[in-house]
N, C-alpha and C positions, 0 to 999 in steps of 0.2 A: 564617503562623498563629504561627509560632514563630522569629521572624529572630534570636533570640539563639544559637541553635545554629549552628555553622559549616556551611558548604555541604558540606564532605567528609564529616561525620558522616551526612548524609542519604544521599549517595551510596554510602557502604560499608554502611549498613543496606539499603537498596534492592537492592545488589549480593548481598548475603547471602541474603535472603529470596528474591530471584530464583533464585538457585542452588539453595537448598533445594527451592522449587516444581518445579524440572526433574527432580529425583530420582524424584519420584512424580507425573508430570504427570496421570494420570486422577484419583488422588486430590485433587489440587489443584483439578482443574476441578469435581469434585463438590462440594468445600467452598464454592468460589466462586459455584457455580450454586445452592446450597442457602440460603446466607445472604447473601453480599455482592450478588449480582446483584438479588435482589427488594429490598434496601435502596437501591440505586442508582435502580431504577425508582421507588420511593417518592420520593426526593430530587428526581429530575429532574421529576416532576409537581408537586412542591410548590414548587421554583424556579420552574417555569412560571407556577403560579398566582400566587406572590408578586410576580414581576416584571410579569406582565400585568396587575396591579391599577393600575400607574403608567400615566398618560395618555401616548398617543403622540404624538410631535409631527406637525405637518402636513408632508407630503412634497410640497412645491411647488416643489423645486428639485433640481438634480442633472443629471448626464448619463450616456449609457450608456458612456463612455470608461472603460476599466479593468474593464469588466464581465467579458470572457473571460479576463483575467489572475486576476481573482478565482476565477472558475470553474475555472480551472486548478488552483488550489490546493485547492478542495473535492473535485474529482474526484481529485486525488492523494491526498488524505487517505483517500478511499474505497479507492481502487484499491491503495494501498500494503498492505493488509491481505488483499486477494483471495489472495495466494499461501498465506496461513495457513489460509484456509478448507479447503483441502485436508487439514492437518494435524488441523483438527477433526472434518471429516467422514469422516475414515477409519474413525471408530468407529461412523457412522450405521448404522441398520439397513436402509436402503434409499435408492436414488438420489433418490426423490421426498421423503423427510425431509431429505436432505442439502441438496437444492436450496431447497427452501421454509424451511427453518431458517435458511440463511445469507441468503437474499433478503429475508426478512420481518425477520429480527433485525437485520441491517445497516442496511436502508431506515429501519425505524422509529426506531431509535436515532439515527442519524445526522441524520435530518431534525428529530427533536425537539431534539437539541443545537444544531443550527444556529439553529433558531428561538429557543432560549433565549438563545444568543449574539447574536443579532440584536435581540432586545427589550432585552437588557441594554445592548447599546452605544447605542441610540436613546433610551433612558428614564434610565438611572441613570449608566452610565460615561461617554458621550458622548466617550471616548478610550480606544484600545485597549490602551493602557498601564494603564489603571485598571480594566480588567475583572475582575481578581482581587479587588481591594479591594471592587468592587461586590458580587461574589458573598458576600464574607464580611459586607458590611454588612447583608444580609438577616438577618431573625430567624433564630437557630440556624444562620446561615450558615457559622460556623467549624466546626461538628460536620459540616454537609453536606459542606463542602469537604474535610474529613479523610477522610471516608469515599471520596468520589470520588478522592482522591489514592491512598488505599489501593488501590482498585480498579484503578489504573494499574499497580500491580504485576503485575496479570495480563497487560497489554500487553508489559511487559518479559520475562515468562516466556514468552508466545507467540513474541516474537521470537527468544529465546535456543533455544527448543525447535525452533522452525521451521528455524532455521538448522542445528542439530544434525542434524535429520531429512534436511534438504538434503544434508549432507556425508555422511550415512550412504548416501544413494542413490548416491553415487559410491564410497563405501569400505563396503560392508555388514559387514565384518566388525570395523570399529571399535565400541568400546562407546559406547553412545548417552550414558549418564551421564557418563563420562569427557569425552566430547566437550562436553556441555551445562555441565559445571562449568568446562572450559577457557575456553569462549566467554563464560561469564558472568563469569569472572574477568577476561579480557580486555576485554570492555566496560565492566566496572567500572572498570579502570584507565584507558581511554580517556576515561569520563566524568570522572575526577579531573583529566585533563590538557586535555581539550578541553570548551569551554563554548559550546554552540549557541545563541546568544543569539536569532538571527533564523530562527525556525522556517519562516518563508514560503518562504525560500530553500532549505531543506531540503527541503520539500514539493515544490517545483518540479523538484528534481533527482530526487527520488522517482518523481514523475510522468513525467517524460522516460525513466525505466527502464522502470516498470512498464506504462505504456499501450501502447507499441509492442510490448513483450513479451507482454501479453495479447492483442493483434491477432494475433501470429504463431501463438499457441497456439490461438486459436478458430478462425481461418481453416484452419490446418494440420489441426486435428482433424476440422473438418466437411467440408473439400472433399477435399485430396490423400488424407488418410488415411481418409475416409469413415467416421468415428465408431469408429475403433479405433486405439489405439496398442500397439506392441509394447513392453511395459515390462519385459521379462525381462532378466536379467543379461547375456544373449549379444546384445542388440540392436546395431544398428550405431549409432555415433555421427554425427550430422548437423550438422557445423560450418557447413554452409552456411545453416543457420537463423540464424546471427549476421548474415548480410548484411542481411535486411529488418529485423530489430530495430535494426541500426545505423543504417539510412536514417531510420527512424522517430525514433530519437533525436536525429540531427542535425535533422531537420525540426523536432521540438519545442524544440530550443535556438535555432535561427533566428528563430523566432517568439517565444518567451518564455525568454530565458537567466536571469531572476531579476534580482537588484539588486546581486550582487557585482561591483565595479568591474572588476576584472581579468579575470573570467570574462565579463562582458558585452562588454568590449572585445574580447576574443577572438572571440567570434560575431559581433560587429558587424563586425569586419574579414573575416571568414570571408564574411559576407554581402555586403560590398562587392565581393569577388572574384568571386562567382557573380552580381552585379547582382541581389541581393534584399533588399528592404525590406518587412517585414511590416506590412500595413495594420492599423488598430484592430479591424477586424470579424473578424480571422483568430483562430480557436481553435487554440492549440497542441495541445490534448488531442486535439480531433476530426481535425486535419490529421495530426499523427503516427500517429494509429491508422489513417486511411486510407491512408498512404502504406506504413506496414509491412505492412497487409492486403493491399494491391495487389501489393506486392514479393512477399509470401509466396505469392499466386496464381500469379505469373509463375514463380516457382521450382518450385512444386508442378506446374504444367503442363509445365514442362521435365522434371522428374523422372519424370512419367508416361510423356512420349514416350521418354526413355531407358529405362524399364522396359521398354515395349513393343518396342523395337528390340532390347533384350538377349533378351527373350523370344522373338523372332522368329528371332534368330541361333541360340539354343539348340535351337528345334525344328527348324531347318533342319539343325543340327549333328547331332541325334539322327537325322533322317532319312536324311542321308547315311550315318551310321554303320549303320544299319539296311539300307539299300541296299547 
């Protein structure tokens, strides 16, 4: 929209705004919810209508090759924001509103945005590198895109705020505002130095981290922990939970390591060592989730047996003491 300005100026501006938003997070969310979010909803519907007016091409060729790899990026984009839902819903009035707010909000907006992106690619852009120009080419496209770009500041704010809250879970006495400003400054400095040009590889890496992690959390909460977690300050640390997560991460990377040459070569070599070559029909997301879930179940079962044996020994010891 404004290529005359240097890249670093946009980064610094975004970093400053992100840091300021984290100082008053609830106030920032209220402003975004009241003004920016309705504008984004109107813009998305407008873009959908404008792009849908173009005639769709005939879908008479193509294959399913690459389908699961594409689905991995779609799932990764969705699940990468799942941990942030806990930060937003901590202020919800009930479990029901927290669940349905996240479920409906995330599902509706992501499905709508993917539909808009697909229509843009098959009607106007025809090339992924031209998709931004296609949006701007729509009547009032520059204004719409400017609002969407502004709305993305909420995502950077959410990332910084979520990281600060996560650190505060480990160090409750640390000041959240100081943490947030420090994290925002570090992220801004990294953005000035690093240019993530290939976002798809970044999504694949995020998916390989968060998908097995979600499997570990879900299975552990509903099966071994029976719907209750001890979140007090004195709860014991369970480092064994890293094992099923790591197994799921390895399973994901063996199937879909992305496209960075040295990273792909490393996992391809590891696959040869274990005599594994992923077929086209295999989904990295589904397989890593299943591997991490089964490993969590196995570990949870072992923990239950150990607890039962420990309880029996304690009861036996108490009985002998009383005798």
